[in-house]
N, C-alpha and C positions, 0 to 999 in steps of 0.2 A: 716381140717387140721391141722395137728399139726404146732403150733408156736415154732420152735426152739428159744429161751433165754439162754443170757448167765445168769452165776449165779454169783453171787454179786464176786467183785473185794476183794483180800486177799495180799497184801503187805508184805513183813516179813520186818521194819526196823531194829527191834530188831536183826536179823540173822545178817547183813550184818554189822551194827555200831560192834558186837559184835567178830564178825572174821577180818573185817578193824583193830580194834585195837588190835587183838593179833600177826598182821599183823608187824603195827607199834614198839607194846613192843617188839616185838620179834628182832626186827633189830635193838634196845638199846642196847639188849647183849648178840646177837651174830650175826656178819657180815662176814659169809666164804668169802671166794677169789671162785673161780672157783676150783671145782674140776679135778682130774685128769682124764682125759679122759680115766681109762683103757678098754683095750679089757674084754666082759664080753658078755655072754647066759644067758638069764632068763626067762621058760615056764612057765606058768600054767597054769592052771583052774578054770575060778567061773562061774557067774552070775548077768546077769547086766540088771540093772530094768531104765522105764525111763517114763517117764509122755509120756502119748500121746493127742498134745494139740490138734489136728480136733475131732470137734463133732462125736457124733457113735461108737467113735471106742474104744479099751481097751485098759489100761497100757500095753509096751512093753515088757516082762521076756522075756531073752532070753539068754539060757549060750554064754558064753564069752571065748576063750584061748586068753590068757597073754604073754605077748612078750616085751622083754627088751632084744636087742640085740644093739654091738658097735663093730665095727671090724676096725681097724683103722679109717678114717673118717665115714665108713659107716656106717647105724642104722637103725633098725627095731622097735617100738616098738606098742602097743595097751598095754594103761596103765591105764592112765586119761588126764583132761579138754581136750585139743583139737583132739588128740589123743585116743579116744574115736575108734575108730573104727582104723584100719591097716594103721598104718604111716612109707613110709620108706622113708630112704632121705643118700641124703654125705654134710658131712660139707667141702665148699666151699671157708672159712674164720675161722682163730683161733688165738687169740690170751691169754693174761694175764686174761682179764675181757668177752672178747666179745667170741662169735662163729657167724656163717651166711650159713644158709646152705639153700638146693633146697632140696623138699621136694614134695612128692605125696602122699595119700590118697586118698580113697572112703569115702565120706562125708556120714551123718548119720541121715540125713534126708531122709524120706517120706513118700507117703501117698497110704498107700494100701486102695481103697476104697474097702466099704462092706457094706456101709447105704444104706436098699436101694433108702428110699425117698430123703435124704439129695443129697449123691453123681453122680443122675441122670444126661447122660450125663456127666461125668467129668470119664475121665481115671485116670487110677495109673498114681503117680508123684513119678518117681526112683530116686535114690540113685547116686548124680554124684560121678564118676571121677576127682581129681583136683591135679592141681600143683601148685605150687610156695613155697617161704620164710618163713623159721625160725628164726627167730634172738635172742640169748637170751645176756642179762645184768646182772651179779654179778659185784651187788651195793652193797654199805653198806648198801642199805634196805633193798635187797633182791635181788630174783630174778625177772627180769623187762623179762617177756616174749614176742614176736608183731610173729604171724603169717599174711598169705597174702594168701588163696588163691583166681584159678581157674578153674572152668571147662571145663575139656580136652577132655569133651563125646561126649558133645550138647546135654546137658541134659536140662542145666538152665542157659547157658550160660554167669552165672553172677558170680561174689565175696560172696567174706566174708572175714574177717580179726577180728584177738584179738590181746586186750593188756591184761596183766595179771600182777602181781603182787605177792612172793609170801616168805616165808622165814616159816624154821622150825620153831616151841618153843622149847627149850635145856628143859634137868633134865629132861628124861620119860624112860632113861633106855633102853631097848631091846623095846622100844616104842616110833615111828618117828612121828610126827604131823604134819602135815606142812598144814597152812592154805591160805586161799591167797583171792583174788577179781579181777577182770573182767569186760573185754567192750568188747561186740561181735558188730560189722558190718556189719549186711547185704544187699548187693546190692539192685536194683529195680528187675532185672533180676533175683534173688535168690526170694525174695517175692515176683514176680510174677505167680514165675512159682508153689512155694507151698499154696501158700494163695489165688493165684486171685482166682475170675471166670470173664470168657466172657465171653458177649451176645449169642454167636454161644455153647455154653455149656447150657447155661439159650434156650436157643432153642432147644435143640435137647433134657433136660431135659425135658419139657415140654411135647416133645409132643412123650415120651416114658411113660409120668406119667397117663396110665388108668386106668380104673375101669376095672371090669370082663367081660364088653363087649364091650373094648376095645375103648371106648368112653375117647376122652379126659376128663380128672377133672376138670382143672387148664383153663384161661389162660396165654399166657405170660408175665400180668402183674401181674397175682395175685400168677403165679411160682414164680416171682423176688421180691416178697413181703416177702419172707420166706427166698432167694436164690438170693441178686441183683449181679447185676454187680458190681465187684471189682477191683480197679486196685492199688496195693500199691507203694508204691515208697521204697527209702530209710530208716534203717534202723537202733539204733545203744540198745544192750541192755545190762544193767548191771546183774553181778550174784556173786557170793561167792562161796569155792568147799572146802574143806578141804580132805586132803591125808594122810591115817594113813598107819602104815606099824611095822607090829611085826613080829621082828626077834627071829627063834626059834633055828636055832642056825647059822654057815656061811653061811649054803649052803639054809635051810629054811627060809619059812616067808610065814607071810600072808598080805595081802593087802586089802584097806578101800577104798571109792571114794565116798564122799557124792558131788551133785552141787544144787545149786540152780538158777535159770534165770530168770528176774523177762522181761516178756512181754509186751514192749509197740507199742505208735501207732503203724504203719504201719499192724502188724502183728495182734495187739488182736484183728483191725478193721474187722478182711476178719470174710465172713459168716461162714466159715467152722468153724473154731479157736472157743474149749469151754474154753480154758481154760488161762489163765494169767497169767504161769508162767510154766516152765518147770523143775522136781525134774530129775533127775539123780544117783543113785544109781549104786554100782560096790562092790562083793568081790571075793575073791578069791584066792587060797593057792598059792605058786610059790616055785616053785625050780632054783639056779642057781649053772649048770657048774661052 
């Protein structure tokens, strides 16, 4: 039987330090207050690519409909950061430096079972519909964002949240550059649904692992030698990102986004996981009406 081995882990502290320094240096040059929340409607088309951290699966490359809409307190976005998937919400509170919004989103994580050997006995693990809060504070050192989302679709029944700080770099003409860094929290139920392996799944997987004559190839003990039972707990991941926007005109602009998230602890220990980091990129062309 093939033994599934993890590749060596590559951490990128240089990228983290570079972007963290960019955010902090830019904050000494430019310190914007909360921008005016004027009504807008922008839509675009693009391509999104993301690392598939699960073993035996290719990276995801998908078309993307980009959206940035605001009508009074209502907003709908699919742009970057936590709203890589469509997020809709409404501002519950707003003053000169703070906004607090109620929001709903489609989670972006899922496991589509394909690998015949590794995924035996495991069903697809779907993205969840989630609801929660988005908090923004426009401080002197940049925009501080915090969000918290709870599954409301009875999918993983868990929670996740993120704290992020970002600040635009000044002096680039038509090009806007917004570096940021973030920490993301994933609850135990979230991690167990996407990255956990139960004894029942292994018993079923072993019973399905047959030779051409219909006989079991392994015992349960041998089967669990390459896919052991795994029950992860809570985890916190660190990451950095950059949002780019080039303005061709008042209405037409190109956008790009790249994020690197380091997977540590509970997630990287899963027998289903291969990559120890996730890289997400998104490019698109947008028109604002």
